[in-house]
Z-matrix of the N, CA and C atoms (Angstrom, degrees):
N
C 1 1.452
C 2 1.523 1 109.07
N 3 1.300 2 116.96 1 149.71
C 4 1.462 3 124.97 2 -174.54
C 5 1.530 4 111.53 3 -63.97
N 6 1.336 5 116.52 4 116.16
C 7 1.468 6 121.39 5 -179.14
C 8 1.527 7 111.84 6 -65.16
N 9 1.326 8 117.38 7 -34.74
C 10 1.459 9 120.21 8 178.58
C 11 1.533 10 110.48 9 -64.66
N 12 1.326 11 117.11 10 -41.44
C 13 1.463 12 121.05 11 176.63
C 14 1.518 13 110.94 12 -63.75
N 15 1.334 14 116.78 13 -43.32
C 16 1.466 15 120.57 14 177.37
C 17 1.524 16 110.96 15 -57.88
N 18 1.326 17 116.22 16 -45.36
C 19 1.465 18 120.49 17 -179.54
C 20 1.522 19 111.12 18 -62.37
N 21 1.312 20 117.42 19 -41.39
C 22 1.467 21 120.87 20 179.66
C 23 1.531 22 110.57 21 -65.95
N 24 1.315 23 117.26 22 -42.90
C 25 1.466 24 121.05 23 178.85
C 26 1.524 25 110.00 24 -63.92
N 27 1.332 26 117.09 25 -44.16
C 28 1.468 27 120.54 26 178.91
C 29 1.522 28 111.57 27 -60.38
N 30 1.321 29 117.42 28 -43.02
C 31 1.468 30 120.83 29 179.56
C 32 1.519 31 111.09 30 -62.07
N 33 1.320 32 116.83 31 -42.15
C 34 1.468 33 120.34 32 179.49
C 35 1.528 34 111.87 33 -66.72
N 36 1.322 35 116.73 34 -45.66
C 37 1.470 36 121.53 35 -178.67
C 38 1.523 37 110.54 36 -67.13
N 39 1.333 38 116.90 37 -37.70
C 40 1.466 39 119.24 38 178.66
C 41 1.522 40 111.13 39 -65.75
N 42 1.309 41 116.25 40 -36.28
C 43 1.463 42 120.44 41 179.96
C 44 1.522 43 112.36 42 -74.28
N 45 1.340 44 117.41 43 -36.04
C 46 1.458 45 121.60 44 -179.59
C 47 1.527 46 109.20 45 -151.71
N 48 1.320 47 116.95 46 97.06
C 49 1.458 48 121.74 47 -177.67
C 50 1.524 49 112.95 48 -69.12
N 51 1.331 50 117.02 49 -9.97
C 52 1.470 51 119.92 50 179.44
C 53 1.520 52 112.89 51 -82.99
N 54 1.322 53 118.02 52 -8.62
C 55 1.462 54 119.76 53 178.92
C 56 1.525 55 110.29 54 -59.48
N 57 1.299 56 116.71 55 132.70
C 58 1.463 57 120.89 56 176.63
C 59 1.525 58 109.40 57 -79.98
N 60 1.308 59 115.48 58 161.45
C 61 1.453 60 120.16 59 176.52
C 62 1.535 61 109.99 60 -60.37
N 63 1.330 62 115.72 61 -34.47
C 64 1.470 63 120.22 62 179.13
C 65 1.525 64 111.58 63 -64.85
N 66 1.332 65 116.97 64 -42.55
C 67 1.470 66 120.18 65 179.16
C 68 1.514 67 111.12 66 -67.22
N 69 1.325 68 115.96 67 -40.82
C 70 1.467 69 119.82 68 178.78
C 71 1.524 70 110.09 69 -62.52
N 72 1.330 71 116.07 70 -41.65
C 73 1.477 72 120.60 71 179.67
C 74 1.536 73 110.16 72 -60.87
N 75 1.325 74 117.65 73 -42.89
C 76 1.464 75 121.05 74 178.57
C 77 1.519 76 109.88 75 -65.45
N 78 1.322 77 117.05 76 -44.37
C 79 1.461 78 120.81 77 -177.53
C 80 1.529 79 111.71 78 -63.08
N 81 1.317 80 117.37 79 -32.84
C 82 1.462 81 121.33 80 -177.12
C 83 1.529 82 112.70 81 -103.49
N 84 1.330 83 116.28 82 3.61
C 85 1.469 84 122.32 83 -179.94
C 86 1.536 85 110.74 84 55.02
N 87 1.345 86 114.66 85 51.49
C 88 1.455 87 122.00 86 -179.97
C 89 1.528 88 109.41 87 -129.29
N 90 1.312 89 117.01 88 168.69
C 91 1.465 90 121.83 89 176.09
C 92 1.532 91 109.45 90 -78.97
N 93 1.334 92 116.16 91 146.96
C 94 1.466 93 121.33 92 -179.53
C 95 1.526 94 110.98 93 -59.21
N 96 1.307 95 117.41 94 -40.83
C 97 1.475 96 121.70 95 179.30
C 98 1.523 97 111.93 96 -60.07
N 99 1.323 98 116.34 97 -38.80
C 100 1.473 99 120.20 98 179.19
C 101 1.527 100 110.43 99 -66.06
N 102 1.331 101 116.55 100 -42.05
C 103 1.477 102 121.18 101 178.73
C 104 1.521 103 109.85 102 -65.71
N 105 1.349 104 117.14 103 -42.35
C 106 1.462 105 121.11 104 177.73
C 107 1.520 106 110.35 105 -58.63
N 108 1.326 107 117.44 106 -44.51
C 109 1.470 108 121.39 107 -179.93
C 110 1.521 109 112.00 108 -64.14
N 111 1.344 110 116.46 109 -41.19
C 112 1.468 111 120.69 110 178.47
C 113 1.522 112 110.29 111 -60.92
N 114 1.338 113 116.34 112 -48.28
C 115 1.464 114 120.51 113 -177.93
C 116 1.527 115 110.79 114 -64.36
N 117 1.327 116 117.48 115 -42.34
C 118 1.462 117 120.52 116 178.08
C 119 1.532 118 111.37 117 -61.12
N 120 1.320 119 116.44 118 -41.32
C 121 1.469 120 119.92 119 179.49
C 122 1.535 121 110.63 120 -66.31
N 123 1.330 122 116.57 121 -42.19
C 124 1.469 123 120.21 122 179.24
C 125 1.531 124 111.48 123 -64.27
N 126 1.333 125 116.88 124 -36.58
C 127 1.464 126 120.19 125 176.17
C 128 1.516 127 110.88 126 -69.08
N 129 1.328 128 116.65 127 -45.17
C 130 1.469 129 121.67 128 -179.29
C 131 1.531 130 111.50 129 -61.71
N 132 1.330 131 116.78 130 -38.28
C 133 1.468 132 121.97 131 -178.54
C 134 1.530 133 112.62 132 -80.35
N 135 1.335 134 117.00 133 -3.02
C 136 1.455 135 119.89 134 178.83
C 137 1.521 136 113.93 135 77.75
N 138 1.325 137 117.03 136 16.01
C 139 1.460 138 120.61 137 176.24
C 140 1.522 139 109.18 138 -77.76
N 141 1.332 140 116.43 139 -47.20
C 142 1.472 141 120.70 140 170.81
C 143 1.522 142 105.84 141 -92.25
N 144 1.331 143 115.29 142 115.86
C 145 1.459 144 121.07 143 -175.15
C 146 1.525 145 113.03 144 -96.88
N 147 1.319 146 117.51 145 -19.62
C 148 1.457 147 120.33 146 -178.82
C 149 1.523 148 110.29 147 172.51
N 150 1.311 149 115.10 148 176.19
C 151 1.452 150 122.34 149 -179.74
C 152 1.517 151 107.53 150 -129.55
N 153 1.340 152 117.51 151 127.69
C 154 1.457 153 120.51 152 -176.45
C 155 1.516 154 111.02 153 -135.19
N 156 1.313 155 114.96 154 150.04
C 157 1.455 156 121.41 155 171.81
C 158 1.532 157 108.34 156 -92.10
N 159 1.320 158 116.68 157 149.80
C 160 1.465 159 121.08 158 173.57
C 161 1.517 160 105.95 159 -98.51
N 162 1.332 161 115.99 160 118.49
C 163 1.468 162 122.10 161 -173.55
C 164 1.530 163 109.24 162 -111.97
N 165 1.300 164 117.34 163 134.78
C 166 1.465 165 122.11 164 172.14
C 167 1.512 166 107.58 165 -89.70
N 168 1.320 167 116.30 166 88.08
C 169 1.465 168 121.96 167 -175.67
C 170 1.519 169 111.78 168 -64.26
N 171 1.324 170 118.35 169 -21.29
C 172 1.460 171 121.11 170 178.20
C 173 1.520 172 111.63 171 -64.64
N 174 1.322 173 117.99 172 -18.50
C 175 1.463 174 121.92 173 179.04
C 176 1.522 175 111.98 174 -93.84
N 177 1.329 176 116.35 175 11.84
C 178 1.457 177 121.32 176 177.62
C 179 1.538 178 107.91 177 -121.58
N 180 1.318 179 116.36 178 178.57
C 181 1.459 180 119.13 179 178.09
C 182 1.525 181 112.50 180 -92.12
N 183 1.322 182 117.33 181 8.53
C 184 1.465 183 121.21 182 178.20
C 185 1.534 184 109.61 183 -72.13
N 186 1.319 185 114.87 184 128.40
C 187 1.464 186 120.58 185 177.88
C 188 1.523 187 108.72 186 -101.01
N 189 1.310 188 115.62 187 126.37
C 190 1.449 189 120.45 188 176.89
C 191 1.515 190 109.66 189 -159.58
N 192 1.321 191 115.52 190 164.27
C 193 1.457 192 122.87 191 177.83
C 194 1.517 193 107.40 192 -128.55
N 195 1.325 194 115.71 193 136.09
C 196 1.471 195 121.26 194 176.02
C 197 1.519 196 107.65 195 -108.89
N 198 1.301 197 117.04 196 137.90
C 199 1.461 198 121.56 197 178.12
C 200 1.525 199 110.18 198 -136.33
N 201 1.315 200 115.22 199 145.88
C 202 1.457 201 122.86 200 172.22
C 203 1.522 202 106.47 201 -104.58
N 204 1.312 203 116.06 202 120.10
C 205 1.460 204 121.09 203 -179.17
C 206 1.522 205 107.10 204 -110.11
N 207 1.324 206 115.90 205 123.26
C 208 1.452 207 120.43 206 174.03
C 209 1.532 208 107.37 207 -94.56
N 210 1.316 209 115.62 208 135.19
C 211 1.465 210 120.97 209 -179.13
C 212 1.520 211 109.67 210 -124.06
N 213 1.307 212 115.62 211 133.03
C 214 1.453 213 121.72 212 172.01
C 215 1.528 214 105.49 213 -104.80
N 216 1.330 215 116.69 214 127.13
C 217 1.469 216 120.25 215 -176.81
C 218 1.526 217 110.15 216 -132.41
N 219 1.311 218 114.17 217 162.32
C 220 1.461 219 121.16 218 172.20
C 221 1.527 220 107.54 219 -97.05
N 222 1.325 221 118.02 220 119.43
C 223 1.479 222 118.41 221 178.76
C 224 1.516 223 110.88 222 -64.80
N 225 1.324 224 115.74 223 148.10
C 226 1.460 225 121.09 224 -179.05
C 227 1.533 226 110.83 225 -90.21
N 228 1.298 227 114.62 226 146.80
C 229 1.453 228 119.73 227 177.61
C 230 1.534 229 109.40 228 -60.42
N 231 1.301 230 116.08 229 133.42
C 232 1.475 231 124.59 230 178.38
C 233 1.525 232 114.52 231 69.61
N 234 1.339 233 119.83 232 -10.49
C 235 1.478 234 120.60 233 -179.37
C 236 1.519 235 111.06 234 -122.47
N 237 1.329 236 117.57 235 -11.41
C 238 1.453 237 121.00 236 -179.92
C 239 1.520 238 111.05 237 58.02
N 240 1.302 239 116.42 238 -126.57
C 241 1.461 240 122.54 239 -177.36
C 242 1.534 241 112.58 240 -95.51
N 243 1.322 242 117.61 241 -5.09
C 244 1.462 243 121.24 242 -170.59
C 245 1.521 244 115.00 243 -64.32
N 246 1.328 245 118.25 244 -43.73
C 247 1.472 246 119.90 245 -175.93
C 248 1.522 247 111.34 246 -64.57
N 249 1.324 248 117.18 247 -42.67
C 250 1.470 249 120.08 248 177.41
C 251 1.511 250 110.28 249 -64.12
N 252 1.334 251 117.07 250 -42.23
C 253 1.474 252 120.87 251 178.92
C 254 1.525 253 111.22 252 -60.71
N 255 1.319 254 117.41 253 -43.31
C 256 1.464 255 121.30 254 179.62
C 257 1.532 256 110.13 255 -60.11
N 258 1.295 257 116.42 256 -42.59
C 259 1.476 258 119.49 257 -178.94
C 260 1.527 259 111.50 258 -65.18
N 261 1.333 260 116.44 259 -45.22
C 262 1.467 261 120.83 260 -179.00
C 263 1.530 262 110.50 261 -66.19
N 264 1.314 263 117.82 262 -39.77
C 265 1.474 264 122.16 263 -179.64
C 266 1.522 265 113.05 264 -60.25
N 267 1.322 266 117.30 265 -22.98
C 268 1.466 267 120.64 266 -178.81
C 269 1.517 268 113.99 267 -72.07
N 270 1.316 269 118.27 268 -17.02
C 271 1.462 270 120.41 269 179.97
C 272 1.533 271 110.29 270 -77.25
N 273 1.333 272 118.20 271 129.44
C 274 1.458 273 120.70 272 -179.03
C 275 1.538 274 112.72 273 -66.54
N 276 1.311 275 118.21 274 -21.98
C 277 1.464 276 121.45 275 178.20
C 278 1.530 277 111.70 276 -67.65
N 279 1.327 278 117.19 277 -23.91
C 280 1.458 279 122.23 278 -177.06
C 281 1.537 280 109.12 279 -77.15
N 282 1.327 281 115.16 280 115.73
C 283 1.466 282 121.08 281 179.99
C 284 1.514 283 112.06 282 -94.05
N 285 1.337 284 116.75 283 -37.52
C 286 1.470 285 122.74 284 -179.78
C 287 1.518 286 108.22 285 -144.05
N 288 1.327 287 115.33 286 152.26
C 289 1.442 288 119.79 287 176.84
C 290 1.512 289 109.47 288 -151.53
N 291 1.338 290 115.76 289 134.09
C 292 1.463 291 120.89 290 -175.91
C 293 1.522 292 109.63 291 -134.48
N 294 1.317 293 116.74 292 139.54
C 295 1.449 294 122.29 293 167.86
C 296 1.523 295 105.89 294 -83.55
N 297 1.323 296 117.14 295 128.39
C 298 1.466 297 121.73 296 -170.83
C 299 1.525 298 111.43 297 -119.89
N 300 1.318 299 115.22 298 160.25
C 301 1.458 300 120.83 299 166.97
C 302 1.524 301 106.39 300 -95.60
N 303 1.295 302 117.92 301 162.15
C 304 1.461 303 120.64 302 177.50
C 305 1.514 304 112.18 303 111.13
N 306 1.322 305 115.05 304 -156.36
C 307 1.468 306 121.14 305 -174.62
C 308 1.526 307 112.77 306 -68.79
N 309 1.322 308 118.31 307 -29.66
C 310 1.470 309 122.20 308 -179.79
C 311 1.520 310 108.97 309 -115.24
N 312 1.316 311 114.95 310 154.90
C 313 1.469 312 120.38 311 -176.03
C 314 1.526 313 113.12 312 -89.98
N 315 1.331 314 116.31 313 -39.77
C 316 1.466 315 120.84 314 -178.75
C 317 1.522 316 109.79 315 -121.65
N 318 1.333 317 113.99 316 150.33
C 319 1.464 318 121.64 317 165.10
C 320 1.520 319 104.80 318 -119.28
N 321 1.320 320 116.43 319 120.37
C 322 1.461 321 122.00 320 -178.41
C 323 1.525 322 107.74 321 -116.23
N 324 1.323 323 116.45 322 126.30
C 325 1.458 324 121.22 323 177.76
C 326 1.520 325 107.44 324 -102.15
N 327 1.333 326 115.94 325 124.67
C 328 1.462 327 119.07 326 -179.73
C 329 1.528 328 109.68 327 -129.04
N 330 1.309 329 114.92 328 161.34
C 331 1.465 330 122.32 329 175.22
C 332 1.503 331 109.39 330 -126.63
N 333 1.333 332 115.67 331 143.22
C 334 1.450 333 122.40 332 174.80
C 335 1.520 334 109.46 333 -147.64
N 336 1.318 335 116.26 334 171.87
C 337 1.467 336 119.61 335 -178.72
C 338 1.515 337 112.48 336 -76.75
N 339 1.334 338 117.35 337 -29.70
C 340 1.456 339 121.46 338 -178.44
C 341 1.526 340 109.52 339 -142.14
N 342 1.344 341 115.36 340 164.17
C 343 1.461 342 119.50 341 175.45
C 344 1.525 343 110.21 342 -62.39
N 345 1.322 344 115.96 343 -36.78
C 346 1.470 345 120.48 344 179.09
C 347 1.536 346 110.56 345 -61.85
N 348 1.331 347 116.43 346 -43.50
C 349 1.460 348 120.29 347 179.61
C 350 1.529 349 110.19 348 -62.22
N 351 1.327 350 117.23 349 -41.66
C 352 1.458 351 120.73 350 178.61
C 353 1.530 352 110.11 351 -64.74
N 354 1.344 353 116.51 352 -45.03
C 355 1.453 354 120.87 353 179.79
C 356 1.535 355 110.96 354 -60.56
N 357 1.313 356 117.22 355 -41.48
C 358 1.472 357 120.77 356 177.99
C 359 1.532 358 111.20 357 -65.63
N 360 1.319 359 116.41 358 -38.41
C 361 1.465 360 119.84 359 177.04
C 362 1.530 361 110.64 360 -60.11
N 363 1.317 362 115.58 361 -45.10
C 364 1.463 363 119.52 362 179.43
C 365 1.535 364 109.86 363 -64.23
N 366 1.317 365 116.51 364 -47.31
C 367 1.469 366 120.64 365 -175.76
C 368 1.521 367 113.43 366 -69.60
N 369 1.334 368 116.95 367 -37.13
C 370 1.467 369 120.60 368 -174.10
C 371 1.520 370 114.65 369 -97.19
N 372 1.325 371 117.46 370 -23.61
C 373 1.466 372 119.34 371 -175.23
C 374 1.529 373 112.03 372 -112.71
N 375 1.341 374 118.06 373 -50.19
C 376 1.467 375 119.81 374 -174.79
C 377 1.516 376 113.63 375 -80.80
N 378 1.318 377 117.28 376 -52.31
C 379 1.464 378 121.01 377 -175.18
C 380 1.535 379 113.34 378 -58.51
N 381 1.344 380 118.99 379 -38.04
C 382 1.482 381 118.77 380 -179.07
C 383 1.535 382 115.29 381 -75.11
N 384 1.328 383 118.15 382 -7.57
C 385 1.467 384 119.50 383 -178.61
C 386 1.521 385 109.28 384 -61.23
N 387 1.322 386 114.85 385 134.45
C 388 1.454 387 120.55 386 178.66
C 389 1.528 388 109.11 387 -57.37
N 390 1.292 389 117.13 388 136.56
C 391 1.469 390 125.60 389 -179.99
C 392 1.530 391 113.41 390 84.08
N 393 1.333 392 119.92 391 -4.99
C 394 1.453 393 120.99 392 173.11
C 395 1.512 394 107.75 393 -81.23
N 396 1.312 395 116.70 394 119.66
C 397 1.463 396 122.30 395 -176.93
C 398 1.531 397 110.60 396 -89.93
N 399 1.350 398 116.99 397 -44.26
C 400 1.468 399 120.04 398 -179.26
C 401 1.521 400 110.49 399 -157.65
N 402 1.333 401 114.90 400 162.45
C 403 1.449 402 121.92 401 177.92
C 404 1.528 403 109.04 402 -132.51
N 405 1.320 404 115.15 403 156.34
C 406 1.456 405 121.31 404 173.91
C 407 1.524 406 105.92 405 -142.32
N 408 1.338 407 116.63 406 121.17
C 409 1.457 408 121.43 407 -174.30
C 410 1.518 409 110.77 408 -106.01
N 411 1.336 410 115.75 409 132.99
C 412 1.460 411 122.83 410 178.62
C 413 1.527 412 107.61 411 -126.46
N 414 1.325 413 117.38 412 121.67
C 415 1.459 414 121.34 413 178.84
C 416 1.521 415 110.18 414 -88.54
N 417 1.331 416 116.10 415 135.84
C 418 1.465 417 121.14 416 176.58
C 419 1.512 418 108.19 417 -78.25
N 420 1.309 419 117.27 418 122.44
C 421 1.461 420 121.39 419 -179.77
C 422 1.528 421 111.15 420 -91.44
N 423 1.315 422 116.71 421 -34.67
C 424 1.460 423 120.65 422 178.45
C 425 1.520 424 108.64 423 -156.94
N 426 1.309 425 115.68 424 139.78
C 427 1.460 426 121.33 425 178.83
C 428 1.527 427 107.90 426 -100.23
N 429 1.330 428 116.63 427 120.63
C 430 1.465 429 121.45 428 179.34
C 431 1.521 430 112.69 429 -100.28
N 432 1.324 431 116.41 430 -33.59
C 433 1.454 432 120.26 431 -177.85
C 434 1.522 433 108.13 432 -152.36
N 435 1.324 434 116.28 433 137.20
C 436 1.470 435 121.17 434 179.51
C 437 1.511 436 108.48 435 -142.86
N 438 1.334 437 116.68 436 128.17
C 439 1.468 438 121.82 437 -178.67
C 440 1.534 439 112.56 438 50.70
N 441 1.320 440 116.45 439 38.46
C 442 1.454 441 121.44 440 177.91
C 443 1.511 442 115.34 441 82.01
N 444 1.340 443 117.77 442 -1.05
C 445 1.457 444 121.85 443 -179.36
C 446 1.526 445 108.92 444 -100.80
N 447 1.318 446 116.71 445 124.62
C 448 1.456 447 122.32 446 178.63
C 449 1.522 448 108.43 447 -83.29
N 450 1.319 449 115.93 448 131.96
C 451 1.457 450 121.72 449 179.11
C 452 1.526 451 108.80 450 -85.74
N 453 1.329 452 116.09 451 134.94
C 454 1.461 453 121.07 452 179.81
C 455 1.507 454 111.66 453 -74.41
N 456 1.321 455 115.76 454 155.08
C 457 1.455 456 122.08 455 176.43
C 458 1.518 457 108.08 456 -100.35
N 459 1.330 458 116.02 457 135.72
C 460 1.459 459 118.97 458 177.74
C 461 1.523 460 110.14 459 -86.91
N 462 1.308 461 117.26 460 175.51
C 463 1.459 462 122.22 461 -176.76
C 464 1.518 463 113.99 462 -66.94
N 465 1.314 464 118.09 463 -15.81
C 466 1.465 465 121.47 464 -178.72
C 467 1.537 466 111.96 465 -84.22
N 468 1.317 467 116.84 466 -0.33
C 469 1.459 468 119.70 467 -179.74
C 470 1.529 469 109.83 468 -72.30
N 471 1.304 470 115.31 469 136.44
C 472 1.461 471 119.68 470 175.58
C 473 1.516 472 108.60 471 -75.58
N 474 1.307 473 116.71 472 123.52
C 475 1.448 474 121.79 473 -178.56
C 476 1.513 475 111.61 474 -77.24
N 477 1.315 476 115.62 475 151.59
C 478 1.453 477 120.62 476 175.18
C 479 1.523 478 106.66 477 -80.29
N 480 1.312 479 116.80 478 113.04
C 481 1.458 480 120.55 479 -174.46
C 482 1.523 481 112.35 480 -96.54
N 483 1.304 482 117.76 481 14.44
C 484 1.467 483 119.56 482 -179.01
C 485 1.507 484 111.69 483 -73.27
N 486 1.316 485 117.77 484 -22.66
C 487 1.464 486 120.28 485 179.49
C 488 1.517 487 111.60 486 82.10
N 489 1.300 488 114.65 487 -177.42
C 490 1.463 489 121.59 488 -178.26
C 491 1.524 490 110.59 489 -82.31
N 492 1.286 491 114.73 490 149.93
C 493 1.461 492 120.57 491 175.30
C 494 1.509 493 107.50 492 -103.17
N 495 1.337 494 116.91 493 128.40
C 496 1.462 495 118.38 494 -179.40
C 497 1.501 496 111.05 495 -114.02
């Protein structure tokens, strides 16, 4: 199947997962059946892993805390970082996880109902994992942009009154 077509379909779906196969076909000047086949193949091959909405939870009554946890670990012989990653990925609190370059090896994004719950998760679940050397926890205070989507500010936001610099 045409790699250029796959790339174009992926870019469109990534930007707006609500696009129908019919709309994508019109946008790319292709037949609906061809677009359907491309999407099915991409799903089957694990290239498209899912479809999600980006929600501004701050505009709802849901209470939660997001934290970025940096982990420094000792890689295991013959498995590198994989075994530790597999173990951490099994926790439902873990929303995202990345192997990083720099001072820490992993960046783990978790959600909890309170800062205390997040702190306990780090202290009781992540820090005791074999090969974890250290952790550093950063709480998200405000989300401005996520997956390329800018979050709007409501009227209760304190404005920057410094004015323009000329």
